[in-house]
Every structure is written in structure tokens, then in C-alpha cells.
C-alpha positions as a Markdown table, in Angstrom:
| # | Residue | x | y | z |
|---|---|---|---|---|
| 1 | Met | -16.9 | -0.2 | -17.5 |
| 2 | Lys | -18.2 | -1.7 | -14.3 |
| 3 | Ser | -15.3 | -2.0 | -11.7 |
| 4 | Leu | -15.0 | -3.5 | -8.3 |
| 5 | Val | -12.7 | -1.8 | -5.9 |
| 6 | Thr | -11.6 | -3.6 | -2.6 |
| 7 | Gly | -10.2 | -1.4 | 0.1 |
| 8 | Ala | -12.3 | 1.6 | -1.2 |
| 9 | Thr | -12.7 | 3.0 | 2.3 |
| 10 | Gly | -8.9 | 3.0 | 2.7 |
| 11 | Phe | -6.2 | 5.4 | 1.5 |
| 12 | Ile | -5.3 | 4.2 | -2.0 |
| 13 | Gly | -8.7 | 2.6 | -2.7 |
| 14 | Ser | -10.6 | 5.8 | -1.9 |
| 15 | His | -8.5 | 7.8 | -4.3 |
| 16 | Leu | -9.0 | 5.2 | -7.0 |
| 17 | Ala | -12.7 | 5.2 | -6.5 |
| 18 | Glu | -12.8 | 9.0 | -7.0 |
| 19 | Ala | -10.8 | 8.7 | -10.2 |
| 20 | Leu | -13.0 | 5.9 | -11.6 |
| 21 | Val | -16.1 | 7.8 | -10.9 |
| 22 | Ala | -14.6 | 10.9 | -12.5 |
| 23 | Ala | -13.8 | 8.7 | -15.6 |
| 24 | Gly | -17.4 | 7.7 | -15.9 |
| 25 | Asp | -17.1 | 4.2 | -14.5 |
| 26 | Asp | -19.8 | 2.3 | -12.7 |
| 27 | Val | -18.0 | 1.6 | -9.4 |
| 28 | Arg | -18.8 | -1.1 | -6.8 |
| 29 | Ala | -17.0 | -1.4 | -3.5 |
| 30 | Leu | -16.8 | -4.4 | -1.2 |
| 31 | Val | -17.1 | -2.8 | 2.2 |
| 32 | Arg | -17.2 | -4.2 | 5.7 |
| 33 | Pro | -20.4 | -3.4 | 7.7 |
| 34 | Thr | -18.3 | -1.4 | 10.2 |
| 35 | Ser | -16.6 | 0.8 | 7.6 |
| 36 | Asp | -17.2 | 4.5 | 7.3 |
| 37 | Val | -18.7 | 4.7 | 3.8 |
| 38 | Ala | -19.9 | 8.3 | 3.8 |
| 39 | His | -17.3 | 9.3 | 1.2 |
| 40 | Leu | -18.2 | 6.5 | -1.1 |
| 41 | Tyr | -21.9 | 7.3 | -0.7 |
| 42 | Arg | -21.3 | 10.9 | -1.7 |
| 43 | Leu | -19.4 | 9.6 | -4.8 |
| 44 | Gly | -22.4 | 7.5 | -5.8 |
| 45 | Val | -20.4 | 4.2 | -5.5 |
| 46 | Glu | -22.5 | 1.0 | -5.2 |
| 47 | Leu | -21.8 | -0.5 | -1.8 |
| 48 | Cys | -21.6 | -4.3 | -1.5 |
| 49 | Pro | -21.5 | -5.3 | 2.2 |
| 50 | Gly | -19.1 | -8.1 | 2.9 |
| 51 | Asp | -15.6 | -9.2 | 3.8 |
| 52 | Leu | -12.7 | -10.6 | 1.9 |
| 53 | Thr | -12.6 | -13.5 | 4.3 |
| 54 | Asp | -16.1 | -14.5 | 3.4 |
| 55 | Ala | -16.4 | -16.5 | 0.1 |
| 56 | Ala | -20.1 | -15.8 | -0.4 |
| 57 | Ser | -19.8 | -12.0 | -0.1 |
| 58 | Val | -16.7 | -12.1 | -2.4 |
| 59 | Glu | -18.8 | -14.0 | -5.0 |
| 60 | Arg | -21.6 | -11.4 | -4.8 |
| 61 | Ala | -19.0 | -8.6 | -5.2 |
| 62 | Val | -17.5 | -9.8 | -8.4 |
| 63 | Asp | -20.8 | -10.8 | -10.0 |
| 64 | Gly | -21.4 | -8.7 | -13.1 |
| 65 | Val | -18.2 | -6.6 | -13.0 |
| 66 | Glu | -15.7 | -6.4 | -15.9 |
| 67 | Arg | -12.6 | -5.6 | -13.9 |
| 68 | Val | -11.3 | -5.8 | -10.3 |
| 69 | Phe | -8.9 | -3.5 | -8.5 |
| 70 | His | -7.7 | -5.2 | -5.4 |
| 71 | Cys | -6.4 | -2.5 | -3.0 |
| 72 | Ala | -7.5 | -4.0 | 0.3 |
| 73 | Ala | -4.8 | -5.2 | 2.7 |
| 74 | Val | -3.9 | -5.3 | 6.3 |
| 75 | Val | -0.9 | -3.1 | 6.7 |
| 76 | Thr | 0.7 | -3.7 | 10.0 |
| 77 | Asp | 4.0 | -4.7 | 11.7 |
| 78 | Trp | 2.2 | -6.2 | 14.7 |
| 79 | Asp | -0.5 | -8.8 | 14.2 |
| 80 | Pro | -1.1 | -11.1 | 17.1 |
| 81 | Gln | -4.6 | -12.0 | 15.8 |
| 82 | Gly | -3.3 | -13.3 | 12.4 |
| 83 | Leu | -5.5 | -10.9 | 10.4 |
| 84 | Ser | -2.8 | -10.3 | 7.8 |
| 85 | Gln | -2.9 | -14.0 | 6.8 |
| 86 | Ala | -6.7 | -14.0 | 6.6 |
| 87 | Val | -7.0 | -10.9 | 4.5 |
| 88 | Asn | -3.7 | -10.5 | 2.5 |
| 89 | Val | -3.4 | -14.2 | 1.6 |
| 90 | Glu | -6.6 | -16.1 | 2.0 |
| 91 | Gly | -8.8 | -13.1 | 1.0 |
| 92 | Ala | -6.6 | -12.4 | -2.0 |
| 93 | Gly | -7.0 | -16.0 | -3.1 |
| 94 | Leu | -10.7 | -16.0 | -2.6 |
| 95 | Leu | -11.1 | -12.8 | -4.7 |
| 96 | Ala | -8.8 | -14.1 | -7.5 |
| 97 | Glu | -10.7 | -17.4 | -7.7 |
| 98 | Ala | -14.1 | -15.6 | -7.7 |
| 99 | Ala | -12.9 | -13.2 | -10.4 |
| 100 | Leu | -11.6 | -16.1 | -12.5 |
| 101 | Arg | -15.0 | -17.9 | -12.3 |
| 102 | Ala | -16.8 | -14.6 | -13.1 |
| 103 | Gly | -14.8 | -14.1 | -16.2 |
| 104 | Val | -13.6 | -10.6 | -15.4 |
| 105 | Arg | -11.6 | -8.9 | -18.2 |
| 106 | Lys | -8.9 | -7.5 | -16.0 |
| 107 | Phe | -7.6 | -8.0 | -12.4 |
| 108 | Val | -5.2 | -5.3 | -11.0 |
| 109 | His | -3.5 | -6.3 | -7.8 |
| 110 | Val | -1.8 | -3.8 | -5.6 |
| 111 | Ser | 1.2 | -5.5 | -4.1 |
| 112 | Ser | 4.2 | -3.7 | -2.5 |
| 113 | Thr | 7.9 | -3.4 | -2.9 |
| 114 | Glu | 7.9 | -5.0 | 0.6 |
| 115 | Val | 7.9 | -8.4 | -1.3 |
| 116 | Tyr | 11.6 | -7.8 | -2.0 |
| 117 | Gly | 12.3 | -7.9 | 1.8 |
| 118 | His | 14.3 | -4.7 | 2.2 |
| 119 | Pro | 17.5 | -5.6 | 0.4 |
| 120 | Asp | 18.9 | -2.1 | 1.0 |
| 121 | Ala | 19.5 | -1.8 | -2.7 |
| 122 | Phe | 18.0 | -0.4 | -5.9 |
| 123 | Val | 15.8 | -3.3 | -7.2 |
| 124 | Ser | 14.0 | -4.2 | -10.4 |
| 125 | Glu | 11.0 | -6.4 | -10.8 |
| 126 | Asp | 13.3 | -9.4 | -11.4 |
| 127 | Ala | 14.5 | -9.3 | -7.8 |
| 128 | Pro | 13.4 | -12.4 | -5.9 |
| 129 | Tyr | 10.9 | -12.6 | -3.1 |
| 130 | Arg | 12.5 | -12.4 | 0.3 |
| 131 | Tyr | 10.6 | -13.4 | 3.5 |
| 132 | Arg | 11.6 | -11.5 | 6.6 |
| 133 | Gly | 9.4 | -12.9 | 9.3 |
| 134 | Trp | 7.0 | -10.1 | 10.0 |
| 135 | Pro | 3.4 | -10.2 | 8.9 |
| 136 | Tyr | 3.1 | -7.6 | 6.2 |
| 137 | Cys | 6.2 | -8.7 | 4.2 |
| 138 | Asn | 5.4 | -12.4 | 4.4 |
| 139 | Thr | 1.7 | -12.1 | 3.6 |
| 140 | Lys | 2.1 | -9.7 | 0.7 |
| 141 | Ile | 4.5 | -12.3 | -0.9 |
| 142 | Asp | 2.0 | -15.2 | -0.3 |
| 143 | Gly | -0.9 | -13.1 | -1.4 |
| 144 | Glu | 0.8 | -12.1 | -4.6 |
| 145 | Lys | 1.6 | -15.8 | -5.2 |
| 146 | Arg | -2.1 | -16.6 | -5.0 |
| 147 | Ile | -2.8 | -14.0 | -7.7 |
| 148 | Trp | -0.2 | -15.4 | -10.0 |
| 149 | Glu | -1.5 | -18.9 | -9.5 |
| 150 | Ala | -4.9 | -17.7 | -10.7 |
| 151 | His | -3.2 | -16.0 | -13.6 |
| 152 | Gln | -1.7 | -19.3 | -14.7 |
| 153 | Arg | -5.2 | -20.6 | -15.0 |
| 154 | Gly | -6.5 | -17.8 | -17.1 |
| 155 | Leu | -7.1 | -14.7 | -14.8 |
| 156 | Pro | -6.0 | -11.6 | -16.7 |
| 157 | Val | -3.7 | -10.0 | -14.2 |
| 158 | Thr | -1.4 | -7.0 | -13.8 |
| 159 | Val | 0.5 | -6.5 | -10.5 |
| 160 | Leu | 1.7 | -3.1 | -9.3 |
| 161 | Arg | 4.3 | -2.9 | -6.5 |
| 162 | Pro | 4.3 | 0.6 | -5.1 |
| 163 | Ala | 6.9 | 1.8 | -2.7 |
| 164 | Thr | 6.1 | 4.4 | -0.1 |
| 165 | Val | 2.7 | 5.9 | -1.1 |
| 166 | Tyr | 1.7 | 9.2 | 0.5 |
| 167 | Gly | -0.9 | 11.9 | 0.1 |
| 168 | Pro | -4.2 | 13.1 | 1.7 |
| 169 | Arg | -5.8 | 10.4 | 3.9 |
| 170 | Ser | -2.6 | 8.5 | 4.3 |
| 171 | Glu | -2.7 | 7.0 | 7.8 |
| 172 | Ser | 0.7 | 5.2 | 7.9 |
| 173 | Val | 3.2 | 7.8 | 6.6 |
| 174 | Val | 1.2 | 11.1 | 7.1 |
| 175 | Val | -1.2 | 10.9 | 10.0 |
| 176 | Glu | 0.9 | 8.4 | 12.1 |
| 177 | Phe | 4.1 | 10.3 | 11.5 |
| 178 | Val | 2.5 | 13.6 | 12.4 |
| 179 | Asn | 1.1 | 12.2 | 15.6 |
| 180 | Leu | 4.5 | 10.7 | 16.6 |
| 181 | Met | 6.1 | 14.1 | 16.0 |
| 182 | Lys | 3.5 | 15.9 | 18.0 |
| 183 | Asp | 4.0 | 13.4 | 20.9 |
| 184 | Gly | 7.8 | 13.7 | 20.6 |
| 185 | Gln | 8.2 | 10.0 | 19.7 |
| 186 | Met | 9.3 | 10.2 | 16.1 |
| 187 | Leu | 12.8 | 8.9 | 15.4 |
| 188 | Leu | 15.0 | 8.5 | 12.4 |
| 189 | Ile | 17.2 | 5.5 | 11.6 |
| 190 | Asp | 20.8 | 6.4 | 10.6 |
| 191 | Arg | 19.8 | 10.1 | 10.6 |
| 192 | Gly | 17.2 | 9.5 | 7.9 |
| 193 | Cys | 19.9 | 9.1 | 5.2 |
| 194 | Lys | 18.1 | 6.3 | 3.3 |
| 195 | Thr | 15.9 | 6.9 | 0.3 |
| 196 | Ala | 12.2 | 6.8 | 1.1 |
| 197 | Gly | 11.0 | 5.5 | -2.3 |
| 198 | Leu | 8.1 | 7.9 | -2.4 |
| 199 | Cys | 5.1 | 7.8 | -4.7 |
| 200 | Tyr | 2.3 | 10.4 | -4.6 |
| 201 | Val | -1.0 | 8.7 | -4.6 |
| 202 | Ser | -2.4 | 10.3 | -7.7 |
| 203 | Asp | 0.5 | 9.0 | -9.7 |
| 204 | Leu | -0.2 | 5.5 | -8.6 |
| 205 | Val | -3.9 | 5.9 | -9.3 |
| 206 | Glu | -3.2 | 7.2 | -12.8 |
| 207 | Leu | -1.1 | 4.1 | -13.5 |
| 208 | Met | -3.8 | 1.9 | -12.1 |
| 209 | Leu | -6.3 | 3.3 | -14.5 |
| 210 | Gln | -3.9 | 2.7 | -17.4 |
| 211 | Val | -3.2 | -1.0 | -16.5 |
| 212 | Gly | -6.9 | -1.4 | -15.8 |
| 213 | Arg | -7.5 | -1.6 | -19.5 |
| 214 | Pro | -7.7 | -5.2 | -20.5 |
| 215 | Glu | -4.9 | -5.1 | -23.1 |
| 216 | Val | -2.4 | -3.1 | -21.1 |
| 217 | Gly | 0.3 | -4.8 | -19.0 |
| 218 | Leu | -1.2 | -8.2 | -19.1 |
| 219 | Gly | 0.8 | -10.7 | -17.1 |
| 220 | Arg | 3.3 | -8.1 | -16.1 |
| 221 | Val | 4.5 | -6.6 | -12.8 |
| 222 | Tyr | 5.6 | -3.0 | -12.3 |
| 223 | Asn | 7.3 | -1.1 | -9.5 |
| 224 | Val | 5.8 | 2.3 | -8.8 |
| 225 | Ala | 7.7 | 5.2 | -7.3 |
| 226 | Asp | 8.5 | 8.8 | -8.2 |
| 227 | Gly | 12.0 | 7.9 | -9.4 |
| 228 | Thr | 13.7 | 10.4 | -7.1 |
| 229 | His | 16.2 | 9.8 | -4.2 |
| 230 | Thr | 14.3 | 11.8 | -1.5 |
| 231 | Thr | 15.6 | 10.7 | 1.9 |
| 232 | Trp | 13.5 | 10.0 | 5.0 |
| 233 | Ala | 15.0 | 13.0 | 6.7 |
| 234 | Glu | 13.8 | 15.3 | 3.8 |
| 235 | Phe | 10.3 | 13.8 | 3.9 |
| 236 | Val | 9.9 | 13.7 | 7.7 |
| 237 | Asn | 11.3 | 17.1 | 8.3 |
| 238 | Gly | 9.1 | 18.4 | 5.4 |
| 239 | Leu | 6.1 | 17.1 | 7.3 |
| 240 | Ala | 7.3 | 18.7 | 10.5 |
| 241 | Ala | 7.6 | 22.1 | 8.8 |
| 242 | Leu | 4.0 | 21.7 | 7.6 |
| 243 | Ile | 2.7 | 21.5 | 11.2 |
| 244 | Gly | 5.1 | 24.1 | 12.6 |
| 245 | Leu | 7.4 | 21.6 | 14.4 |
| 246 | Pro | 11.2 | 21.6 | 14.4 |
| 247 | Pro | 13.1 | 19.0 | 12.5 |
| 248 | Val | 13.4 | 15.5 | 14.0 |
| 249 | Arg | 16.8 | 15.2 | 15.6 |
| 250 | Phe | 16.5 | 11.8 | 17.5 |
| 251 | Ser | 18.1 | 9.0 | 15.5 |
| 252 | Leu | 19.3 | 5.5 | 16.2 |
| 253 | Pro | 21.8 | 3.5 | 14.2 |
| 254 | Arg | 20.2 | 0.6 | 12.3 |
| 255 | Arg | 22.6 | -1.9 | 13.8 |
| 256 | Leu | 21.3 | -1.1 | 17.3 |
| 257 | Ala | 17.6 | -0.4 | 16.4 |
| 258 | Tyr | 17.0 | -3.7 | 14.7 |
| 259 | Pro | 17.8 | -6.0 | 17.7 |
| 260 | Leu | 16.0 | -3.5 | 19.9 |
| 261 | Gly | 12.9 | -3.8 | 17.8 |
| 262 | Trp | 13.2 | -7.6 | 18.0 |
| 263 | Leu | 13.4 | -7.5 | 21.8 |
| 264 | Met | 10.4 | -5.1 | 22.0 |
| 265 | Glu | 8.4 | -7.5 | 19.8 |
| 266 | Arg | 9.3 | -10.5 | 21.9 |
| 267 | Trp | 8.4 | -8.6 | 25.1 |
| 268 | Ala | 5.1 | -7.5 | 23.7 |
| 269 | Ala | 4.3 | -11.0 | 22.6 |
| 270 | Leu | 5.1 | -12.4 | 26.1 |
| 271 | Arg | 2.9 | -9.8 | 27.7 |
| 272 | Gly | 0.1 | -10.5 | 25.3 |
| 273 | Ala | 0.0 | -6.8 | 24.3 |
| 274 | Gly | -2.9 | -5.7 | 22.1 |
| 275 | His | -1.0 | -2.9 | 20.5 |
| 276 | Arg | 2.3 | -2.7 | 18.6 |
| 277 | Pro | 5.5 | -2.0 | 20.5 |
| 278 | Leu | 7.2 | 1.4 | 20.2 |
| 279 | Leu | 9.8 | -0.1 | 17.8 |
| 280 | Thr | 9.6 | -3.2 | 15.5 |
| 281 | Arg | 11.9 | -4.8 | 13.0 |
| 282 | Met | 9.7 | -3.8 | 10.1 |
| 283 | Ala | 9.7 | -0.1 | 11.2 |
| 284 | Val | 13.5 | -0.2 | 11.5 |
| 285 | Glu | 13.9 | -1.7 | 8.0 |
| 286 | Phe | 11.3 | 0.6 | 6.5 |
| 287 | Leu | 13.2 | 3.7 | 7.7 |
| 288 | Gly | 16.7 | 2.2 | 7.7 |
| 289 | Thr | 17.1 | 0.6 | 4.2 |
| 290 | His | 16.9 | 2.1 | 0.8 |
| 291 | Gln | 13.3 | 1.9 | -0.5 |
| 292 | Ala | 14.1 | 3.1 | -4.0 |
| 293 | Ala | 13.0 | 0.7 | -6.7 |
| 294 | Ser | 13.6 | 0.8 | -10.5 |
| 295 | Ile | 10.6 | 2.2 | -12.5 |
| 296 | Asp | 12.4 | 1.6 | -15.8 |
| 297 | Arg | 9.9 | -1.1 | -16.9 |
| 298 | Ala | 6.9 | 1.1 | -16.2 |
| 299 | Gln | 8.5 | 4.0 | -18.0 |
| 300 | Arg | 9.5 | 1.9 | -21.0 |
| 301 | Glu | 6.4 | -0.2 | -21.4 |
| 302 | Leu | 3.7 | 2.2 | -20.1 |
| 303 | Gly | 5.3 | 5.7 | -20.6 |
| 304 | Phe | 5.0 | 6.2 | -16.8 |
| 305 | Ala | 6.0 | 9.7 | -15.8 |
| 306 | Pro | 5.4 | 10.7 | -12.2 |
| 307 | Arg | 3.9 | 14.2 | -12.0 |
| 308 | Val | 3.9 | 15.0 | -8.3 |
| 309 | Leu | 7.3 | 15.2 | -6.6 |
| 310 | Leu | 8.1 | 16.0 | -3.0 |
| 311 | Glu | 7.6 | 19.8 | -2.9 |
| 312 | Glu | 4.2 | 19.7 | -4.6 |
| 313 | Gly | 3.2 | 16.5 | -2.7 |
| 314 | Leu | 3.9 | 18.0 | 0.7 |
| 315 | Gln | 2.0 | 21.2 | -0.3 |
| 316 | Arg | -1.1 | 19.1 | -1.1 |
| 317 | Val | -0.7 | 17.1 | 2.1 |
| 318 | Gly | -0.4 | 20.4 | 4.0 |
| 319 | Glu | -3.6 | 21.7 | 2.5 |
| 320 | Trp | -5.4 | 18.5 | 3.5 |
| 321 | Leu | -4.0 | 18.6 | 7.0 |
| 322 | Ser | -5.1 | 22.2 | 7.5 |
| 323 | Lys | -8.7 | 21.1 | 6.9 |
| 324 | Gln | -8.6 | 18.3 | 9.4 |
């Protein structure tokens, strides 16, 4: 089949592109002119220059493809330029509308358990959306709504809501955490006792390939995680051991860290800061609330069985880090 992948130069999208090529797919990627496309070029992926915020380039990207995997997103807890709204909401809407007009056979949208708004509880797909006031949470909700609106008018959609995805090339929960630990700036919330809701990237990609088939999971939404209760302390300190650093000992209670994050955000906004503050509300909730989500539906309807759990996942991450 001919597949379009958005976000193919990013973490999840690059792993998906590899898997699609390995499966014999004809793969096209919508890529910004400034993106590093060396990896995709080596894979033999067709490169379609453009941007999700540009309707004309989105139309060109979907022309002639049978299915779309929408992985692209702005993942940030600090967005003074409003890029999250432009990409995660408006861009998702443009892509869904273009795919509907092009008559694609399947549209797989990568959402996030962030849409549940960090309820600090074990949640199923029936849990309601919950806006929290920071860019990633709010725009992932509104972007997903755009996808479902297109589905109501005939777009064949499956939505996946992964929790904390990690693996080689992960910037947010591997590279960033490692850099913070090296700089002595990594902290835990409530001693890292909350579940991280981990999902190794290859398990997510395998499920994406499955629901990418036109008849599978049509009109359904699925949480994606490894089904374990690994805590943030276990994950973070496992990373620390990989790079020869001691366990992270610095911790703040959530009840103190959340208002502190709010104050830091306000101060950064007043100063017109171009970079994120040291602590944000999203970061506090990410590390300080249970990220575990029920995968019962995916197990029951799709036979989903995560293969890579923490020990093997960290081993693979360590092998990748050693080559960097």
C-alpha cells in the first residue's frame, strides 16, 4: 500500500517509517524544508516538502495515497508563539479534510493520554476530555475533535492514545532526561512514586501497523501502554544507571511543585522568555500523577500484547545512547 506519514523525521514517525518500508510499503513523508531527512532518504522514503499549516502542501501530500498515519505534533509545555494550535489543531484539521477529499482507505491518528487531563487515576477510553490550560493538553483534545468531525463525514479513522512512549531517538523522555541528569537539574515529584505509563516505541508501531489495515479498529480509539506499573523513580534511575550516574534524589511534593510551576510560567511570560521555565504545570502533572491507562480494549479487540518491558527497553535505549 502507499502510505503517508506525517512527523516522519520525529521520534514515533521515524520508527513507523522504518517499519512500513520493512513491510514493503511505498512510503511518502510530509517534511518541512528545514528538517533533517537523511534517515528517510536512506530508507528510500518519498519526500514531499511542505508543512501541515499549508493547505496546498497537505493536498499534494495526500494525493494518491491509500492511508495516512498522522504522527506529527508539537509536544511542548511552553508555547508563546502558539505553534501548538497551528499544528496540533489547525494542521490536523487540514490533513483530515484533505484525506477525506482524497478518499483514503484509512486514517490513523496518534493522539495521547494527555487528553484525559491527568486525572491521577487508571483511565479507560471512555473517560472524558479534560482541558488543563497548557498547550499540549488543550490542543491534543481539539485536534482529536477535528479528526472525529471528519470521521462523522466519512473519513475511516482509528485513534491511538499512547501514554509515555520511549526508545531510541526519544527527545522528551530519554535525551532531555539524560541531559537534565548530567546537568544536575533532574527532579522527581513525590519521590517518583507515580506510574509512568510506559510504552516502548516498537510496541506502539506494531499496533499502528495493525490498525492501519482498513478493516481493523474502524471508528475506535485505543489506549496504548505496556500494562505495567513501572514508577517514574524506576524509569529515571534506570536511565541514570545507563549513563553511570547515581540515582536522582531531589524531589518536590506535588502540592508545592504545581503552584511553583504556575509562578515560573507567569514570570517567564511577563519577561517574554523564549525558552521554557525550569518547572511548568504540565511537567509537574506528567511526573506527579498516575499515567497508567487501561489497555483492556486493545487487548480484547486487537490482541495487543506488549513485547518490550522496562528491562529490555532500557537495554535497547542504552545501546542507542552508547552510539551517540
